[in-house]
GUKOLVEX-314844 format. One record per residue (C-alpha): residue number from 1; x, y, z. Coordinates in steps of 0.001 Angstrom, whole numbers. Layout:
N
  seq       c1       c2       c3
  NUM        X        Y        Z
...
END
This chain:
262
  seq       c1       c2       c3
    1   -13501    12933    -2657
    2   -14381    11302      653
    3   -18094    11160     -226
    4   -19698     8234    -2018
    5   -21368    10553    -4532
    6   -17991    11946    -5586
    7   -16558     8457    -6062
    8   -19415     7446    -8366
    9   -18669    10374   -10665
   10   -14896    10006   -10856
   11   -14663     7853   -13983
   12   -17280     9953   -15763
   13   -15182    13071   -15143
   14   -12136    11598   -16883
   15   -11522    11972   -20605
   16   -12514     9218   -23019
   17    -8862     8347   -23721
   18    -8161     7961   -19998
   19   -11326     5963   -19306
   20   -10427     3531   -22081
   21    -7322     2498   -20116
   22    -9206     1818   -16878
   23    -9735    -1840   -17677
   24   -10572    -5007   -15756
   25    -8556    -8103   -16609
   26    -6953   -11236   -15190
   27    -3506   -10367   -13911
   28     -726   -12873   -14587
   29     1701   -13920   -11852
   30     4956   -15840   -11443
   31     2878   -19041   -11430
   32     1658   -19602   -15006
   33    -1773   -21015   -14124
   34    -2588   -18488   -11377
   35    -4446   -15258   -12171
   36    -5916   -12435   -10072
   37    -8836   -10187   -10948
   38    -7380    -6710   -11395
   39    -9091    -3380   -12019
   40    -7025     -355   -13101
   41    -8016     2685   -11031
   42    -5438     4974   -12637
   43    -3160     4223   -15585
   44     -315     6722   -15172
   45      783     6624   -12446
   46     -363     3053   -11966
   47    -2924     2416    -9202
   48    -4775     -896    -9333
   49    -7276    -2877    -7266
   50    -7094    -6635    -6826
   51   -10495    -8230    -6243
   52   -10757   -11082    -3719
   53    -7039   -11036    -3038
   54    -7515   -12483      444
   55    -9873   -14997     2002
   56   -12263   -14148     4823
   57   -10315   -16229     7332
   58    -7047   -14512     6391
   59    -8464   -11016     6831
   60   -10108   -12067    10087
   61    -6794   -13453    11355
   62    -5014   -10125    10889
   63    -7818    -8210    12612
   64    -8103   -10541    15592
   65    -4368   -10980    16142
   66    -3782    -7228    15831
   67    -6049    -6528    18781
   68    -3563    -8306    21067
   69     -687    -5909    20333
   70    -2235    -2623    19146
   71     -453      575    20146
   72    -1300     4224    19337
   73        3     5279    15946
   74     3058     7531    15879
   75     3528     9191    12491
   76     6806    10825    13491
   77     8628    11548    16727
   78    11499    13589    18154
   79    14072    11983    20436
   80    16844    14112    21985
   81    16141    16843    19493
   82    16452    14522    16461
   83    13441    13785    14237
   84    12792    10104    13569
   85    10306     8642    11113
   86     8028    10568     8773
   87     6796    13843    10213
   88     4338    16464     9022
   89     1090    14486     9036
   90    -1259    12952    11580
   91    -2884     9534    11771
   92    -5736     8793    14165
   93    -5631     5021    14663
   94    -3779     2149    16317
   95    -1125      -82    14759
   96      383    -3553    15096
   97     3210    -5302    13236
   98     3524    -8858    11884
   99     6934   -10303    11031
  100     7170   -12722     8112
  101     8397   -15439    10496
  102     5214   -15186    12605
  103     4206   -18474    14218
  104      969   -18489    12204
  105     1635   -19442     8550
  106     -981   -16936     7304
  107     1529   -14072     7486
  108     4142   -15796     5349
  109     1463   -17045     2955
  110      181   -13529     2196
  111     3744   -12234     1826
  112     4492   -14948     -742
  113     1220   -14220    -2540
  114     2275   -10587    -2968
  115     5653   -11778    -4268
  116     3961   -14042    -6839
  117     1827   -11146    -8024
  118     4424    -8361    -8156
  119     7528   -10471    -8947
  120     9296    -8544    -6158
  121    11124    -9884    -3120
  122     8700    -9345     -217
  123    10598   -11042     2609
  124    11517    -9229     5795
  125    14838   -10445     7201
  126    16346    -9914    10634
  127    19823    -9473     9142
  128    20982    -8221     5769
  129    18899    -6499     3094
  130    15151    -7071     3281
  131    12882    -7090      279
  132    10084    -5499     2285
  133     8956    -4415     5725
  134     6886    -6533     8082
  135     3127    -6156     7678
  136     1677    -3161     9477
  137    -1991    -3338    10445
  138    -3999     -251    11380
  139    -7344     -120    13143
  140    -9421     3046    12731
  141   -12427     3782    14919
  142   -15040     6452    14304
  143   -13193     9596    13195
  144   -10027     7620    12436
  145    -8133     9064     9493
  146    -4738     9721     7941
  147    -3862    13130     6532
  148    -2405    13511     2982
  149     1130    12139     2820
  150     3699    10230      781
  151     4833     6749     1818
  152     8551     7156     1140
  153    10846     8093     4013
  154    12848    11283     4089
  155    16533    10569     4564
  156    16563    11140     8326
  157    19453     9832    10402
  158    17170     7081    11708
  159    16478     5805     8189
  160    20002     6356     6801
  161    21439     4203     9575
  162    18598     1678     9558
  163    16497     -110     6997
  164    17030     2449     4224
  165    20773     1811     4328
  166    20322    -1944     3880
  167    17142    -2169     1830
  168    16407     1201      223
  169    13215     3228      400
  170     9557     2247       61
  171     9216     1522    -3650
  172     5758     -106    -3672
  173     2774      115    -1332
  174      432    -2888    -1131
  175    -2641    -1981      925
  176    -4924    -4833     2041
  177    -8503    -4096     3151
  178    -9544    -6422     5962
  179   -13198    -5440     6377
  180   -16119    -3522     4910
  181   -16760     -105     6466
  182   -20331      992     7120
  183   -19660     4600     6119
  184   -16547     6603     5257
  185   -12946     5401     5360
  186   -12088     5835     1673
  187    -8495     5976      468
  188    -8078     8990    -1822
  189    -5382    10251    -4185
  190    -6250    13972    -4592
  191    -3845    14705    -7449
  192    -5260    11791    -9460
  193    -8924    12352    -8588
  194    -9153     8711    -7466
  195   -11094     7323    -4499
  196   -11370     3749    -3259
  197   -13881     2711     -621
  198   -12950     -302     1541
  199   -14026    -3720      276
  200   -13177    -6707     2453
  201   -10411    -8919      992
  202    -9509    -6393    -1722
  203    -6012    -4957    -2216
  204    -4769    -1769    -3879
  205    -1158    -1187    -4898
  206      926     1579    -6429
  207     4541     2668    -7015
  208     5966     5459    -4867
  209     8948     5876    -7194
  210     9168     6288   -10944
  211    11435     3907   -12820
  212    13924     6771   -13078
  213    14337     6595    -9289
  214    12501     9894    -8756
  215     9769    10115    -6117
  216     6364    10220    -7833
  217     4712    13075    -5977
  218     1434    12545    -7811
  219      786     9675    -5408
  220       22    11791    -2366
  221    -2829     9973     -642
  222    -4949    10062     2503
  223    -7397     7978     4507
  224   -10769     9700     4888
  225   -12416     9712     8331
  226   -14471     6697     9351
  227   -18009     7961     9889
  228   -19693     4748    11033
  229   -18141     1445    12084
  230   -14467      441    12081
  231   -11820      155     9387
  232    -8962    -2343     9312
  233    -6108    -2387     6794
  234    -2754    -4139     6481
  235      153    -2685     4529
  236     3211    -4292     2986
  237     5857    -1768     1903
  238     8251    -3245     -649
  239    11744    -1768     -486
  240    13993     -836    -3428
  241    17384    -2518    -3322
  242    16433    -6171    -3844
  243    14180    -5378    -6827
  244    16743    -4229    -9402
  245    16227    -7334   -11575
  246    12428    -7251   -11457
  247    12060    -3504   -11979
  248    14958    -2174   -14062
  249    15464     1515   -14678
  250    13399     2949   -17519
  251    14883     4048   -20830
  252    13543     7568   -20301
  253    12416     9586   -17231
  254     8712     8929   -17802
  255     8894     5164   -18405
  256     5812     3482   -16938
  257     5336      165   -15180
  258     2463    -1110   -17292
  259     4812    -3444   -19196
  260     4850    -5592   -16054
  261     1152    -6159   -15899
  262     -789    -6047   -19136
END
């Protein structure tokens, strides 16, 4: 799935009924006159690409500012014999974080843009429940990758006493692609047979939880190794608790989210 040839054949390998749902359309938002170009990569569970979601200068800002504070990625750690964070996978890359109250207005602008699109609260707050986490940027060099994983947190003591307690788990992942990659660096969902190769200013989003509240384990995903060049992404994880009005529980265990978008 990490090869370009495989990606070109993915839609052809799906059934006619499935392919008919992989549409391109203008996505409505909270602002009546504003629309975004959306392409459905997978219908159930929902995975969609937003074309031209960011401007060049916005993507460039995140890349350049990240370089000032990058630290090696830690995908899980043990302190005094207690496991903190998500363990069991490895990421080869460096990360930086951007709070919504960053001195540059670009950060808050992109956060509000995601809120307009999803209808979800995307604000990070220093106190009280937050709608989402701060932006996390990741820079991958040659060989940089992220092994298959889920984005939700296990209920470790660190999470139970921290953000999960106030804001819930990671309900939605919004992944922003900040640059084009010369070769490699695809995001893949093995259980869905879906691959997406980085396109500057594009975004891809999906739901980590079903509307029943159950973790959707079909959304295991990975970042393929960068073969040539560099890869930069920014992620906004939207948390559960503040979204109960925008994303109510489904009427049955397999209720989908497509009612929100099409």
